[in-house]
Structure formats: structure tokens, C-alpha cells
N, C-alpha and C positions, 0 to 999 in steps of 0.2 A: 504493500500500500504506500510505501515511501518512494516509489520509483516513478520518474516522469516519463511521459509518452516518448517513444522512439520513432524513427522514420518509418520503420516497418511495424505496424501495430501487432501487439501480442495480447494474450489474455491478462498479462500483468498490467498493461496499459489501460485495459478496460477496468480492471480492479481499482487502479489508481483514480480513474475518473468517477467510478461509481461509489468509492469509499467502502469497498468490501474486500474480502480476501480472494486470492486467485482461485482456490478450490470452489468458492461460491460461484465465481464466473463460469468455471467449467461445468458445474452441476446445472446452472441455469441454462446454459447454451445447449445442453443435451436433454433439457426438458424434465429435470428431476423434480418429483413432487415435493421434495424436501425444501424447495425454494418458494417463497411466497410469490403470488402473481405480480404484485407491485414491483418487487425486486427483479423478477425475471424480465418484465417489460422494460424497466430502466436499463438493465444490462443489454438487452437486445437493441434498444435504441442507440446506446453508445457504440455498440459493435457496428451498427449500420453507418453511423457518423464517421467512424474510423476506417470504414471499408475493410473490416476484419473478416477473414475467412478461416475456417477451422482447418488445421493441418490434419488431414485424414490419417496419414501414416502414424503421426505422433499420438493422435487420439486412439487409434487402434492399439498401439503399444501400451498406452496407459490403462486402457480398459481390459487388457488381457488378464484373465483370471489365472492364478497359480494353483487354485484348489488347495491352498495351504493356509492354515490359520495359526496364530501364535498365542500361546497361553503364558502369561507372565505372572509369576508369583513374586510378591514383594516381601523382603525381610522386615520383621518388626523389631523395634527397639525394646527387647525384653532381656531379663537376666539370663545368664547361661549360654550354652552353645546353640540351643534350638531357637532359630529365628523365624521359622515357618509355623504358623498356627496349624496344628494337626487337623482342624476342621476343614481347611482348604485341601489338605492332602487327601482327606476322605472323599472329596468331591471329584478328585482326579479320575478315578475309575469310570464314573458316569460320563465325564467329558470325553475321555478317550474312546469309550465304546460308541457314543453317539457320533463322534467325528468319523469313525470308521464306517458306521452305518450310512452317513451322508456322503461317503466317498472323499473325505477330506484328510489330508496329511496334517499332523499336529506337531508344531514346534513347542517345546517347553523350556522356559528360561527363568532363572532366579535373578531378581534385580534388587538393587538398593535404591530407595526412594530418592536419595540425594544425587545419584548419578543421572546423567542425561540419557536415560534409557529411551525416552520417547523420540529423541532425534534419530536414533538408529533405525526407527521404523517409519518415520514420516517420509513418504514418497520414495522409500527404498525398494518397494515391490518384493520384499522378502516374504510377505504374507498378505493375503487379501484383507485380513482384519485381525483384531486383537481381542482376547479375553483377559480381563484384569482381575486378579484375586488378591485380596489382602492389601491394606494400605496404611494401617496405623492411624495417625492423626489425620482426620478428614480435612481439616482446614489447610494442611500443607499439601494434601493430595489434589485439591481442587485446581491449583494453578497448573499442574501437569495436565489434568483433564481439559482445562480451558485451551491449552496449546493444541491438544489433539482435535478438539472441536473446531478451532480456528483453521486448522490445516485440512479439514475434511476427512480425517482418518476414520475408518470404520472400526468401531470398538464397542464393546459392551462390558459392563463391570458388575460384580456381585456387591450388593450393599444396599444403602438406603435408596428407595425408589421415588422419593418425592422431590428430586432436584433435577428436573429434565434439562436444565441449562447446561449440565455437565455430562451429557451423553446418556445413552440408554443404560438402564440398570435392571437387574433381576434380583429379587430378594424376598425374604419372608415378610408376612404381615406381623411385624414385631409388636405392635400395639396390642393386637388381638392375642398374640402368644403370651405377652406379659399379663394380660387380663386373665388368661387361662391359668397361668401359674398362681396368680393371686387368689383366684376363686378356689383352686384346689386347696391351698393352705387355709383359707377361711373355712372351707367345708370341714376341715379337720379340727376346727376350733381355735386356730391361731389368730391372734389379734395384734401382736407386736412383731411385725415382719420387717427384718432388716434387708436392705438392698446393697449389694456389692457390685460396682461397675461404674465407669465414668459416664454419667448420664448428662452429657452436654453436647454442644455443637462439634466438639472434637471427635466424638464417637456417637453419631446419630442413631445407630442401631441399638446401642445400650440405652440411649435416651428414650427411644420408643418403648423398649421393654419396661423401663421404669414408669413411663407414662401409662402403660397398660396396667401395671400393678396399682398405681394410684387410682385409676378408674375403678378397679375392683374394690379397693378400700373405700373410696367415696360412696360407691353403691351400697356398701355395708354400713355406712354411717361412721366410718373411721377416718380421722384426719391423718395423712401421711406425716411421719415424724422425721424431720431432717437429722435428728440426732442418731437415727438408725440407718443413715446412708453414708457410704464411703466410696470415694472415687478410686478405681483401680482398673488396670487393663488386664487382658487375658493371659495370665500366667499363674501357675500354682503358688510360687513363692509370694507373689504380690497379693493373691487372694488370701493367703494365710496371714500376711501382715495386716491387711485391711480388717480381717475378722478379729485379729488380736487387738487392734486399736479399739474396736467396739467393746471387747471384753474388758480391756484395761480402763475404759471410761466408766464402766459399771452401769451402763444403760441397760435397762431390762428389755429382753426380747425373747420370743419363743419360736421364731422361725427365721430362715434366711432364704432369700431369692438371689442367686448369683447370676450375673449376666452371661456367664459361660460355664461350661463344665470344668474347665481348668481352674477358674476362680473358686468354684464350688468345692473341688477336691482339696484345694489349699485351705479353704474355710473349715472343712471337716477335720483336717489335721490339727488346726488350731483349737477347735472345739474338743477334740479328744485329749489334747495336751492339757486343757483346762479342766478335765474331768467331767465334761458334759456328755451325756448319753444322746445318741442320735437314733431315733427321733424322739425318744421319751422326754428329753429336756429341751432339745432344739431340733426342729425339722429343717431339712435342707433340700432345696430344689435347684437344679442347674439349667443349662441351655446348650443344646447341640447334639446330645446323645452320642458322644464319642465312645469308642469301644471301652475306654477306661471307666466310663460311668457304670457299665454293667458289671465290671470286675471289681469295683470298689467294695469296701466292707464298712458299713452296709451298702447295698446297691443304691446308686444315686438316682432318685427321681429327676426327670429332666424333660425339657421340651425338645422334641425331635424335629429337625428340618428334613424335608424330603430330598435327599441327595441325588437320587436318580432323576427326579423331575427338575431339580436345579441344574444339573449338568446338561440335560436335554434342552431346557429352556434357554440357557446361555448360548448354546450352539444355534438354536433356531432364531433367537433374537439377533445374533450377529449376521446370519445369512439374510435375514430380513433387511438389515441395514445395508449390506453389500448389494443386494438386489433391489433395494429401494421399495420394499413392500411394507405393508402394515405389520408392526411388530406383534408378537404374542403377548398375552397378559403378563405383566411384570411380577405378579405376586405368586409365591409358592406357599402351599399349605403347611401347617405345623400340627403336631399332635402331642398329647401328654403321655409320657411313659412313666407309669407309677412303679416305684421300687420301694425298698425298705427304709430309705432315708426320710420318707414322710409318712409311711404306714407301718405301725408296729407289727411285728410278725405274729 
């Protein structure tokens, strides 16, 4: 957009005149439905004024499909050597199988958020599109998503689905899932429910889960108690520290809703060390249904996300972006898995 018109008009010259990005010009001139009618007409008018004609050979080269997609995992800033949330690794099988079913080759790469990973994929033709899993602090992630949107990169991400300005997203209905968790604990007679998870704009999925819990409490005539909430991200050690902080504060509670299974497993360790019986003294519920949840002692009650549907929906949503079709529904269903951590044996 900072380039002045040259003697031989190009799509960059049109973008300069129209005040849009070059990929927007390309999509408008090939009639993409993703471009508004007003913007398309403005771009077509400028193209006629500049006597611009499409380079058919270049256009054909750019539009050639590789039938390859790239799956990018992002390392998270957590203690220890494990930088990839096992929840995303659990999704990998479904993505791999559905890619093969759709006749797609799948590239898998691990990235650091601070690296210029997006530059290597912008207009590089290494893949037709990207699937993004894991991001940590969403406020830092958004700037990279904005770059991808500006450059017309086809991508879909797993996460919060209420931010369409930053690309297509597939995710669970976290508010409904949080409400489900709260209602289950309330049905067991619990009234002082602690929440462990950073529930703010940095981690919008955790915020939605906490919002659902608050809705369940409000419906039962119980005001959420900020003294029973601790910010933490998804790691066992951090979950244990957050639980210990509430224990040390001496605040009374009879149940814990953790925003992830990893946090819940850490919380259970802290409770056991404090001599608390689970679920007799404190009930615990997690989120994700990792394999470790079923193997915990006692077994961890949790909210399961449909991994198969998630993997398939990510692939289908990305193909819809590439082929400029209407996307599938962005929301994936969840279900409650009841185990011994909330139900006495």
C-alpha cells in the first residue's frame, strides 16, 4: 500500500490507489465472494482507469493448488520441558486421518510465537493453507493473525470463535460447557466453587468457561466469589500453586472447577498434600478429558471436547476458505464425563 503507481500498472498499483492490500485486489478481480460489492466495484474501476490486464500465466501459477496443508503447533511458555499442550497432540490423530480422507498431504511444524513463522508461509506456496493450534496469550497472538488476514493467507485456528476479524476459528461452546460443569457441582450440593484458570482477554476460552460457571451460580441464586478465583495457565505445577494459594488464604470452598485437566491434576495434588479427601471434602472437575484424567486417582470428572469432530471441522473449514465456500458451523459439542472426583464411590 506504500508503493506509487509505475509505468506498467500492477495489482500493487491498484492496491495503492484503492487503499487496500494487494491480496484484496487479487480476490476482487477474480470475483471472490469474500470481497464486498462496494470494494470490488472500486477496484474494478481503478483497474479500468489504469488499463490493467491480468497476467494469465502468473494468475494460473498463483492459483495452482498443492493439495498440501500445514499444521502449526505453537510452544507455550510453561515450566519444564513440555511446551506443547497434550490437548492439541490428542487432536492430531483426527486431523491426520481427515486430511488423508480428503486427499491432502499434511505438513506438521512446531513454532515459537516470537519467531517470524508467518513470513515463511505468506505467499511461499509451501501449502494451500494453515491450521493453527495453541497460542498462549491471545493478545500477543492477534497481531500475527492480523498479518495473515492482511496478506490473504488461508488459515483456520482452534480457539475462541467470537472474533471473526482475526480469521476463521473452530472451537467448543465454552460458555455452555462451563455452565454444565457448574450445574453438575451444584447438583451434588456444592455451593462454594473455586475456579482455577486465567479468565480474561489473554485466555478467552478460560474466560468463557468461567462465564458459564457464573451463569450456573447466578441461576442458583449464588453470587460468584472473587476470593475463590485464581489466574493460572494450563500446567500441572501452576495448577497446584494456584490451589495452594487458595488453601493458604483459608477461604472456605467445597468444590473446584479447573479450566483444564492439567490444572485440575495439579489442584488434586495440592488438595491431597493438605489432607483433603476428594470428593468427600472437595470435589474437582477439569476440562479436556485427557487420557491422564481417566488414570488419575480418583478418576477426574471432566468436560470432554469432541476431538474427532474438531479435527474434521478444522480441515473442512480450511478447505472452505481455500475454495471460497461457506464455512461449516464453528462450534463443537462438549459432554460431561463423570468420574470419582465429584461422585463418591
